[in-house]
C-alpha positions in Angstrom: 23.0 -20.4 -80.3 19.7 -22.3 -81.7 16.5 -21.9 -80.4 16.4 -25.5 -79.1 20.0 -24.7 -76.9 18.4 -21.7 -75.7 15.2 -24.0 -74.2 17.6 -25.9 -73.4 19.5 -24.1 -71.5 16.7 -21.7 -69.8 14.9 -25.1 -68.4 17.8 -26.0 -66.7 18.5 -23.0 -65.0 14.8 -22.6 -64.2 15.6 -26.3 -62.7 18.9 -25.2 -60.8 16.8 -22.4 -59.3 13.9 -24.6 -58.3 15.9 -26.9 -56.5 17.3 -23.9 -54.5 14.0 -22.4 -53.2 13.3 -26.2 -52.4 16.2 -26.1 -49.8 16.1 -22.8 -48.7 12.6 -23.4 -47.4 13.0 -26.7 -45.8 16.2 -24.8 -44.0 14.0 -22.3 -42.8 11.3 -25.0 -42.1 14.0 -27.1 -39.4 15.0 -23.7 -37.9 11.4 -22.9 -36.7 11.0 -26.8 -35.5 14.0 -26.8 -33.6 13.1 -23.2 -32.2 11.2 -23.1 -29.3 8.2 -21.8 -29.2 7.5 -18.9 -26.9 4.5 -20.9 -24.7 7.5 -24.0 -24.2 9.7 -21.0 -23.0 7.1 -19.2 -20.5 6.1 -23.3 -19.2 10.0 -23.1 -18.4 9.8 -19.9 -17.2 7.0 -20.8 -15.0 8.3 -23.7 -13.8 12.0 -22.2 -12.5 9.7 -19.8 -10.2 7.7 -22.9 -9.1 11.1 -24.2 -8.2 13.2 -21.3 -6.5 9.9 -20.5 -4.9 10.2 -24.1 -3.1 13.7 -23.6 -2.2 13.0 -20.7 -1.0 10.2 -21.9 1.1 12.7 -24.5 2.5 15.5 -22.0 3.0 12.6 -19.3 5.1 11.7 -22.7 7.3 15.4 -22.9 8.1 15.9 -19.2 9.0 12.8 -19.4 10.9 14.0 -22.1 13.0 17.5 -20.4 13.7 15.6 -17.3 14.6 13.4 -19.3 17.0 16.9 -20.6 18.5 18.7 -17.3 18.5 15.6 -16.2 20.5 15.2 -18.5 23.1 19.3 -18.3 24.1 18.9 -14.6 24.5 16.3 -14.9 26.4 17.8 -17.3 28.7 20.3 -15.1 28.6 18.6 -11.7 29.6 16.8 -13.8 32.5 19.6 -14.9 33.9 21.1 -11.0 33.7 17.3 -10.2 35.3 17.5 -6.8 33.6 13.5 -5.5 32.7 14.7 -2.2 31.0 17.4 -4.4 28.7 14.8 -6.4 28.0 12.3 -4.1 26.6 15.2 -2.4 25.1 15.6 -5.3 23.1 12.0 -5.9 22.3 11.6 -1.8 20.8 14.7 -3.1 18.9 13.4 -6.3 17.0 10.2 -4.2 16.3 11.9 -1.6 14.7 14.3 -3.6 12.5 11.5 -5.2 11.4 12.5 -8.8 13.3 9.0 -9.3 15.3 5.3 -10.4 13.2 3.3 -7.2 13.5 -0.4 -6.0 13.3 -2.6 -2.6 12.8 -4.9 -0.7 10.5 -4.0 0.7 7.6 -4.2 -0.2 3.8 -3.4 -2.9 1.2 -2.6 -2.0 -2.3 -3.0 -4.0 -5.4 -0.5 -4.0 -8.4 -1.2 -5.6 -11.8 -0.7 -5.7 -15.6 -2.9 -4.1 -18.0 -5.4 -6.8 -19.3 -4.7 -5.4 -22.7 -2.7 -3.5 -24.8 -3.5 -0.4 -26.8 -0.6 0.8 -28.6 2.8 1.5 -27.6 5.5 -0.6 -26.4 4.9 -3.3 -24.4 6.8 -2.1 -21.2 4.1 0.9 -20.8 1.8 -1.7 -19.8 3.2 -3.8 -17.4 4.2 -3.1 -13.3 8.1 -2.4 -13.1 10.2 -2.7 -10.0 10.6 1.7 -9.7 6.6 1.6 -9.8 6.3 -0.8 -6.3 9.3 1.8 -4.9 7.3 4.6 -6.1 4.4 3.2 -4.1 6.5 2.4 -1.1 7.9 6.0 -1.1 4.3 7.5 -1.2 3.5 5.3 2.1 6.8 6.1 3.8 6.3 9.5 3.3 2.5 8.9 4.6 3.7 7.4 8.0 3.8 4.0 6.9 5.3 1.8 10.2 5.6 -1.5 8.7 5.1 -2.3 5.0 5.0 -5.9 3.3 5.1 -6.7 -0.9 3.8 -10.0 -1.1 4.4 -11.0 2.4 8.1 -10.2 2.6 8.5 -7.3 5.4 10.2 -4.7 3.5 13.5 -3.2 5.7 16.1 -1.1 5.0 18.4 -3.0 2.9 15.5 -4.7 1.3 16.4 -4.5 -2.6 13.2 -4.8 -5.6 14.5 -5.5 -8.8 13.0 -6.5 -12.3 14.0 -10.0 -13.2 12.5 -10.4 -16.8 8.7 -10.8 -16.1 9.7 -11.0 -12.5 10.6 -8.8 -9.3 13.0 -10.1 -7.0 12.2 -9.1 -3.4 14.2 -9.6 -0.6 16.3 -12.5 -2.7 12.6 -14.2 -3.7 11.3 -13.4 -7.3 7.7 -12.5 -7.6 5.8 -12.8 -10.9 2.6 -10.2 -11.3 0.2 -9.4 -8.8 1.5 -7.3 -6.5 0.4 -6.8 -2.9 1.3 -4.1 -0.7 0.2 -3.5 2.8 0.9 -0.8 4.7 0.6 -0.1 8.7 -0.3 3.1 9.8 -2.7 6.3 9.8 -5.4 4.2 6.9 -7.2 7.7 6.4 -3.4 9.6 5.3 -2.0 6.7 3.9 -5.0 6.2 1.3 -5.4 9.3 0.9 -1.2 10.0 -0.1 -1.9 6.6 -2.5 -5.0 7.9 -4.7 -3.5 11.4 -4.9 -0.4 10.2 -6.1 1.3 11.0 -9.5 1.9 7.1 -9.7 -1.7 5.9 -9.3 -2.1 8.4 -12.5 0.2 6.9 -14.9 -1.1 3.5 -14.1 -4.2 4.6 -14.9 -2.9 6.3 -18.2 -2.2 2.6 -19.2 -5.3 1.0 -17.8 -2.8 -1.1 -15.2 -4.7 -2.4 -11.7 -4.2 0.3 -9.1 -6.2 0.0 -6.4 -6.4 0.8 -2.9 -8.1 0.2 0.3 -8.1 1.4 4.2 -8.2 -2.1 6.5 -8.5 -3.5 10.2 -6.0 -5.3 11.6 -3.8 -6.1 9.1 -0.9 -9.1 9.8 2.7 -8.3 8.1 5.1 -10.8 9.0 8.5 -10.3 10.3 11.5 -10.0 7.7 12.6 -13.3 6.7 16.3 -13.2 5.7 19.0 -13.9 7.1 20.5 -10.9 9.4 24.0 -12.1 9.7 24.7 -11.1 5.8 23.0 -8.0 5.8 25.4 -6.5 8.7 28.7 -9.5 7.9 30.7 -6.0 7.1 29.6 -4.2 9.7 31.9 -3.3 12.9 30.0 -1.3 16.2 31.9 1.8 16.8 33.5 2.1 20.3 
């Protein structure tokens, strides 16, 4: 093969190689353009959370109205029965079940993600559902009589589940931070939390874990639909 032929073939090969590189580079750029940015995804998620919160607020208003009507009917029934003992037992049952607003002394707990990551997996530096549950368990063991998380009353059937960067509580989604209120002996509740293993875990990863004693803490009643919680139950006679 002549020298000129070799040069011609090499030039042709380089030309084809250059075209292939150009096509591949353009395809990569196009794929990046078509792929939504992280900021865009976060903004969409925040908008979804706002929409869900609005829906939740409207549903809660409807539930509160229905509960108010139900209480009025029960009150009318008890007035006709003229049974004071039954009325007292009914109010006590509502109090224990978390169906009334309550006020008392206790503690307020503040949980939040670490302000920055110092190495390791990201999941170590964010607040998880199991950690919230651990805090609630410590409060219950210390004698808490009423508990709420972000003003969601915690009852026996309350669920606390991680959903991405949010936590679902009583079917409502909340991002960080989380404010936990508990009514009970302030000193016992405070000491139980500051000396608990979960407090040490938060400190290890620089996550926010603040506890303070407080007076006249108001904890709202459970705002969900009670009928859904007992739809599969029957009274044993």
